[in-house]
C-alpha positions, -999 to +999 in steps of 0.1 A: +087+900+462+110+878+488+076+858+498+069+847+463+102+839+458+106+817+484+067+799+475+082+794+440+113+779+450+092+751+476+073+744+447+096+737+424+115+717+455+082+700+455+078+690+417+113+674+414+112+654+448+074+642+433+091+633+399+119+610+415+099+597+441+087+561+423+053+554+413+031+533+426+032+498+409-003+492+386-024+466+400-016+436+384-036+405+375-035+380+402-016+349+386-030+318+389-014+301+417-010+267+399-004+261+359-027+247+338-003+214+334-001+209+375-039+212+379-045+187+352-017+164+365-035+168+406-067+160+393-054+131+373-036+116+406-063+127+428-087+105+410-066+079+413-067+074+447-103+049+443-077+021+423-053+031+450-080+023+480-094-006+462-058-026+455-048-018+496-082-032+508-079-067+487-047-070+493-055-068+535-090-091+531-115-056+533-131-069+499-144-098+510-140-132+503-138-120+462-116-090+459-102-097+427-142-093+413-148-065+432-114-048+420-125-061+383-160-043+386-151-009+403-121-003+378-149-012+352-171+013+367-147+041+374-134+038+334-176+041+319-180+072+346-148+090+333-154+087+298-192+099+301-175+129+322-150+133+294-176+136+271-201+161+296-172+185+293-180+203+258-222+205+262-212+218+293-195+250+278-217+249+247-250+253+263-242+263+301-211+284+294-193+266+323-149+263+306-137+229+321-117+221+287-086+220+307-096+188+326-111+169+295-077+155+284-073+139+323-107+131+326-098+111+291-068+092+304-086+083+335-112+064+316-080+049+299-060+042+329-095+027+348-100+005+315-064-007+315-065-021+351-100-035+345-082-056+313-053-063+336-073-074+366-095-098+341-065-112+320-036-113+347-051-117+382-084-132+371-073-156+343-035-159+352-031-154+313-048-185+304-049-185+268-075-214+271-096-201+294-097-166+280-103-180+239-133-196+262-148-167+277-146-146+243-163-175+224-191-179+254-197-139+265-201-121+238-202-087+263-160-092+262-156-083+221-174-052+231-152-045+255-120-052+237-131-029+211-138-002+237-101-006+254-088-007+220-101+024+209-092+040+241-054+032+240-053+050+206-069+080+219-048+086+248-012+076+229-026+102+205-034+128+234+001+144+234+008+177+217+035+159+196+007+139+180-018+165+177+011+186+158+020+152+137-019+143+127-026+180+124-067+182+110-068+139+110-062+145+151-098+157+151-110+132+130-095+103+149-109+117+182-145+113+171-139+078+179-145+083+215-183+086+207-180+046+193-162+040+226-187+055+245-216+032+226-195+001+227-189+008+261-221+012+271-234-021+253-205-037+270-214-027+308-256-033+296-251-073+288-222-083+314-247-090+340-260-121+343-292-108+361-309-075+364-291-046+371-304-010+372-275+008+371-256+000+335-290+014+319-289+045+334-253+050+326-262+043+291-296+064+288-271+091+305-246+088+275-274+085+247-280+116+259-248+135+256-243+118+222-277+134+214-265+166+223-241+162+195-272+162+169-288+195+181-282+222+152-259+246+163-278+276+154-303+263+182-277+247+210-280+282+232-319+271+235-316+239+250-315+241+289-303+207+306 
């Protein structure tokens, strides 16, 4: 009888101790190391490095005898590349399931930033704000008109890319931002006819742009069947 009583007391004490002991914390989902905004800012700043490098090399004479021309063309190419990259984000998600939608906005802002640098170097650095020369260029070089229209569209899209603008415009925001496809067409024309001699690179980019735009015409029910 005493042994049984001792056993019961021992079991009761063990149960009470186990009840008071803190339970092991449930495994939590690992949080992202950086917030979405931080990752967007990092991507934007990281891809501004080519611009900083070009300007630094131009100031030190590392870009050859005509650094302004090199910077001008480099900034234009980067603007086109980032504009194209921003348009590839949606097809990647729709067709391949690769979700990088978080980076579409910084890619678009990079396209605008490089386009702004491209315009600045042309108007201020190369032409030194000489309105007579600028007007002469505009009337004798048709590709400039396509470039100006592209820049205006990109400026509007960049100005309305904030959350406040999205809330203010409502449904009209999505309609407005479809102008990015118009900008892509205009930029392709601008880039393709800007050179006096034959260059294959602009036409490669134009072909890629047309391919991305053509994906928009694929019916929704068949989009998953398309392999790219």
